[in-house]
DSSP file (Angstrom, degrees, kcal/mol; ACC not computed):
  #  RESIDUE AA STRUCTURE BP1 BP2  ACC     N-H-->O    O-->H-N    N-H-->O    O-->H-N    TCO  KAPPA ALPHA  PHI   PSI    X-CA   Y-CA   Z-CA
    1    1 A X    >         0   0    0      0, 0.0     3,-1.1     0, 0.0     4,-0.3   0.000 360.0 360.0 360.0 -19.5   96.4   51.3   74.5
    2    2 A X  T 3   +     0   0    0      1,-0.3     3,-0.3     2,-0.1     4,-0.1   0.856 360.0  33.7 -65.2 -35.1   98.9   53.9   73.4
    3    3 A X  T 3> S+     0   0    0      1,-0.2     4,-2.2     2,-0.1     3,-0.3   0.107  83.1 114.7-107.4  20.9   96.2   56.0   71.7
    4    4 A X  H <> S+     0   0    0     -3,-1.1     4,-2.7     1,-0.2     5,-0.2   0.882  74.6  52.9 -63.0 -39.8   93.3   55.3   74.0
    5    5 A X  H  > S+     0   0    0     -4,-0.3     4,-2.2    -3,-0.3    -1,-0.2   0.849 109.8  50.1 -66.6 -31.4   92.9   58.8   75.2
    6    6 A X  H  > S+     0   0    0     -3,-0.3     4,-2.7     2,-0.2     5,-0.2   0.925 112.0  46.9 -68.5 -44.2   92.7   60.0   71.6
    7    7 A X  H  X S+     0   0    0     -4,-2.2     4,-2.5     2,-0.2    -2,-0.2   0.918 114.5  46.6 -64.2 -43.8   90.1   57.5   70.8
    8    8 A X  H  X S+     0   0    0     -4,-2.7     4,-2.7     2,-0.2     5,-0.3   0.921 113.5  49.0 -64.6 -44.2   88.0   58.3   73.9
    9    9 A X  H  X S+     0   0    0     -4,-2.2     4,-2.2    -5,-0.2    40,-0.2   0.913 113.6  45.7 -62.2 -44.5   88.3   62.0   73.3
   10   10 A X  H  X S+     0   0    0     -4,-2.7     4,-2.6    38,-0.2     5,-0.2   0.927 115.4  47.2 -64.1 -45.5   87.3   61.7   69.6
   11   11 A X  H  X S+     0   0    0     -4,-2.5     4,-2.3    -5,-0.2    -2,-0.2   0.947 115.9  41.7 -63.9 -50.8   84.4   59.4   70.4
   12   12 A X  H  X S+     0   0    0     -4,-2.7     4,-2.6     1,-0.2     5,-0.2   0.919 116.6  49.5 -65.7 -42.5   82.9   61.4   73.3
   13   13 A X  H  X S+     0   0    0     -4,-2.2     4,-2.6    -5,-0.3    32,-0.3   0.910 111.5  48.1 -62.8 -42.9   83.4   64.7   71.5
   14   14 A X  H  X S+     0   0    0     -4,-2.6     4,-2.5    30,-0.3     5,-0.2   0.901 112.6  48.9 -65.6 -40.4   81.8   63.5   68.3
   15   15 A X  H  X S+     0   0    0     -4,-2.3     4,-2.5    -5,-0.2    -2,-0.2   0.923 113.9  45.9 -64.6 -43.6   78.8   62.1   70.2
   16   16 A X  H  X S+     0   0    0     -4,-2.6     4,-2.3     2,-0.2    -2,-0.2   0.883 112.5  51.0 -67.6 -37.4   78.4   65.3   72.2
   17   17 A X  H  X S+     0   0    0     -4,-2.6     4,-2.0    24,-0.2    24,-0.2   0.923 113.0  44.9 -64.2 -44.5   78.8   67.4   69.0
   18   18 A X  H  X S+     0   0    0     -4,-2.5     4,-2.7     2,-0.2    -2,-0.2   0.902 112.4  52.2 -65.6 -40.4   76.1   65.4   67.2
   19   19 A X  H  X S+     0   0    0     -4,-2.5     4,-2.9     2,-0.2     5,-0.4   0.894 107.3  52.5 -63.2 -39.5   73.9   65.5   70.3
   20   20 A X  H  X>S+     0   0    0     -4,-2.3     5,-2.4     1,-0.2     4,-2.2   0.926 111.9  45.9 -61.8 -43.9   74.2   69.3   70.4
   21   21 A X  H  <5S+     0   0    0     -4,-2.0    -2,-0.2     3,-0.2    -1,-0.2   0.921 116.1  46.4 -62.8 -43.4   73.2   69.5   66.8
   22   22 A X  H  <5S+     0   0    0     -4,-2.7    -2,-0.2     1,-0.2    -1,-0.2   0.923 124.1  28.5 -68.0 -46.4   70.3   67.1   67.2
   23   23 A X  H  <5S+     0   0    0     -4,-2.9    -3,-0.2    -5,-0.2    -2,-0.2   0.827 141.1   9.6 -89.9 -32.9   68.8   68.5   70.4
   24   24 A X  T  <5S+     0   0    0     -4,-2.2    -3,-0.2    -5,-0.4     3,-0.2   0.795  88.1 136.4-111.7 -64.3   69.7   72.2   70.2
   25   25 A X      < -     0   0    0     -5,-2.4     2,-0.5     1,-0.1    10,-0.2   0.325  62.1 -79.0  46.8-173.2   71.1   72.9   66.8
   26   26 A X    >   -     0   0    0      8,-1.2     3,-0.6     5,-0.1    -1,-0.1  -0.977  32.4-171.6-128.8 115.0   70.4   75.9   64.5
   27   27 A X  T 3  S+     0   0    0     -2,-0.5    -1,-0.1     1,-0.2    -2,-0.1   0.673  82.8  59.4 -83.2 -16.8   67.1   75.7   62.5
   28   28 A X  T 3  S-     0   0    0      1,-0.0    -1,-0.2     0, 0.0     7,-0.1   0.495  99.0-130.6 -90.7  -2.5   67.8   78.8   60.3
   29   29 A X  S <  S+     0   0    0     -3,-0.6    -2,-0.1     1,-0.1     6,-0.1   0.756  80.0 109.4  58.5  28.0   71.0   77.3   58.8
   30   30 A X        +     0   0    0      4,-0.0     2,-0.5     5,-0.0    -1,-0.1   0.494  48.6  93.8-105.8  -7.3   72.9   80.5   59.6
   31   31 A X     >  -     0   0    0      1,-0.1     4,-1.0    -5,-0.1     5,-0.1  -0.760  67.3-149.4 -87.4 124.1   75.1   79.1   62.3
   32   32 A X  T  4 S+     0   0    0     -2,-0.5    -1,-0.1     1,-0.2     4,-0.1   0.800  89.9  28.6 -68.0 -28.1   78.4   77.9   60.9
   33   33 A X  T >4 S+     0   0    0      2,-0.1     3,-0.7     1,-0.1     7,-0.2   0.877 123.8  40.4 -98.5 -46.3   79.0   75.0   63.4
   34   34 A X  T 34 S+     0   0    0      1,-0.2    -8,-1.2     5,-0.1    -2,-0.1   0.382  94.8  78.7 -92.0   5.5   75.6   73.8   64.5
   35   35 A X  T 3< S+     0   0    0     -4,-1.0     2,-0.4   -10,-0.2    -1,-0.2   0.675  95.7  47.5 -84.5 -15.8   73.7   73.9   61.2
   36   36 A X    <>  -     0   0    0     -3,-0.7     4,-2.2    -5,-0.1     5,-0.2  -0.982  69.2-146.0-127.6 134.5   75.3   70.7   60.0
   37   37 A X  H  > S+     0   0    0     -2,-0.4     4,-2.0     1,-0.2     5,-0.2   0.845 101.7  52.8 -66.7 -31.3   75.6   67.4   61.9
   38   38 A X  H  > S+     0   0    0      2,-0.2     4,-2.5     1,-0.2     5,-0.2   0.949 112.3  42.2 -68.1 -49.1   78.9   66.6   60.2
   39   39 A X  H  > S+     0   0    0      1,-0.2     4,-2.6     2,-0.2     5,-0.2   0.899 114.7  51.8 -65.9 -39.3   80.5   69.9   61.1
   40   40 A X  H  X S+     0   0    0     -4,-2.2     4,-2.2     2,-0.2    -1,-0.2   0.894 111.4  47.2 -63.9 -40.1   79.1   69.8   64.6
   41   41 A X  H  X S+     0   0    0     -4,-2.0     4,-2.4   -24,-0.2   -24,-0.2   0.904 113.0  48.1 -68.7 -41.6   80.5   66.2   65.1
   42   42 A X  H  X S+     0   0    0     -4,-2.5     4,-2.4     2,-0.2    -2,-0.2   0.921 112.3  49.2 -64.8 -43.6   83.9   67.1   63.8
   43   43 A X  H  X S+     0   0    0     -4,-2.6     4,-2.4     1,-0.2    -2,-0.2   0.915 112.0  48.9 -61.2 -43.3   84.0   70.2   65.9
   44   44 A X  H  X S+     0   0    0     -4,-2.2     4,-2.4    -5,-0.2   -30,-0.3   0.889 109.8  51.8 -63.3 -39.4   83.0   68.2   68.9
   45   45 A X  H  X S+     0   0    0     -4,-2.4     4,-2.2   -32,-0.3    -2,-0.2   0.911 110.5  47.7 -64.4 -42.6   85.7   65.5   68.2
   46   46 A X  H  X S+     0   0    0     -4,-2.4     4,-2.4     1,-0.2    -2,-0.2   0.925 113.4  47.5 -64.2 -44.2   88.4   68.2   67.9
   47   47 A X  H  X S+     0   0    0     -4,-2.4     4,-2.5     1,-0.2    -2,-0.2   0.877 110.4  53.4 -64.7 -36.5   87.3   69.8   71.2
   48   48 A X  H  X S+     0   0    0     -4,-2.4     4,-2.6     2,-0.2    -2,-0.2   0.904 109.7  47.1 -63.8 -42.3   87.1   66.3   72.8
   49   49 A X  H  X S+     0   0    0     -4,-2.2     4,-2.6   -40,-0.2     5,-0.2   0.920 113.2  48.6 -65.6 -43.8   90.7   65.5   71.8
   50   50 A X  H  X S+     0   0    0     -4,-2.4     4,-1.9     2,-0.2    -2,-0.2   0.915 114.4  45.4 -64.0 -41.8   92.0   68.9   73.0
   51   51 A X  H  X S+     0   0    0     -4,-2.5     4,-2.5     2,-0.2    -2,-0.2   0.921 113.9  48.4 -67.3 -43.3   90.2   68.6   76.4
   52   52 A X  H  X S+     0   0    0     -4,-2.6     4,-2.1     1,-0.2    -2,-0.2   0.899 111.9  49.8 -63.8 -40.7   91.3   65.0   76.9
   53   53 A X  H  < S+     0   0    0     -4,-2.6     4,-0.5     1,-0.2    -1,-0.2   0.868 112.3  48.3 -66.4 -36.0   94.9   65.9   76.0
   54   54 A X  H  < S+     0   0    0     -4,-1.9     3,-0.5    -5,-0.2    -2,-0.2   0.910 114.5  44.7 -68.9 -43.1   94.8   68.8   78.5
   55   55 A X  H  < S+     0   0    0     -4,-2.5    -2,-0.2     1,-0.2    -1,-0.2   0.819 122.7  34.6 -73.6 -31.1   93.3   66.7   81.3
   56   56 A X  S  < S+     0   0    0     -4,-2.1    -1,-0.2    -5,-0.2    -2,-0.2   0.244  84.4 134.4-110.2  13.2   95.6   63.7   80.9
   57   57 A X        -     0   0    0     -4,-0.5     2,-0.3    -3,-0.5    -3,-0.1  -0.312  57.2-118.7 -64.5 145.4   98.8   65.5   79.8
   58   58 A X        -     0   0    0      1,-0.1    -1,-0.1    -2,-0.0     2,-0.1  -0.657  30.8-111.3 -83.0 138.5  102.0   64.4   81.5
   59   59 A X        -     0   0    0     -2,-0.3    -1,-0.1     1,-0.1     2,-0.0  -0.391  33.7-116.4 -67.4 146.7  103.8   67.1   83.5
   60   60 A X    >   -     0   0    0      1,-0.1     3,-1.2    -2,-0.1    -1,-0.1  -0.283  28.6-101.6 -77.7 170.7  107.1   68.2   82.1
   61   61 A X  T 3  S+     0   0    0      1,-0.3    -1,-0.1     3,-0.1    -2,-0.1   0.792 120.1  57.5 -65.1 -28.0  110.4   67.7   83.9
   62   62 A X  T 3  S+     0   0    0      2,-0.1     2,-0.4     0, 0.0    -1,-0.3   0.663  89.1  91.9 -78.1 -15.7  110.5   71.3   85.1
   63   63 A X    <         0   0    0     -3,-1.2    -4,-0.0     1,-0.2     0, 0.0  -0.632 360.0 360.0 -83.2 131.8  107.1   71.1   86.9
   64   64 A X              0   0    0     -2,-0.4    -1,-0.2     0, 0.0    -2,-0.1   0.444 360.0 360.0  91.1 360.0  107.0   70.2   90.4
């Protein structure tokens, strides 16, 4: 349970990254991120982790 937000962020991000490649993608293979399903999924996973960490971050002691 300690790493659940990381697992959820990676999973959702990778699925969304792959979906973006599959449904929209780049057909000319000139786009660095969306021309490959692997790179698109990895990029989505990283963005998912960053977003999940931002949304569920604990406030520091100085806040509030």
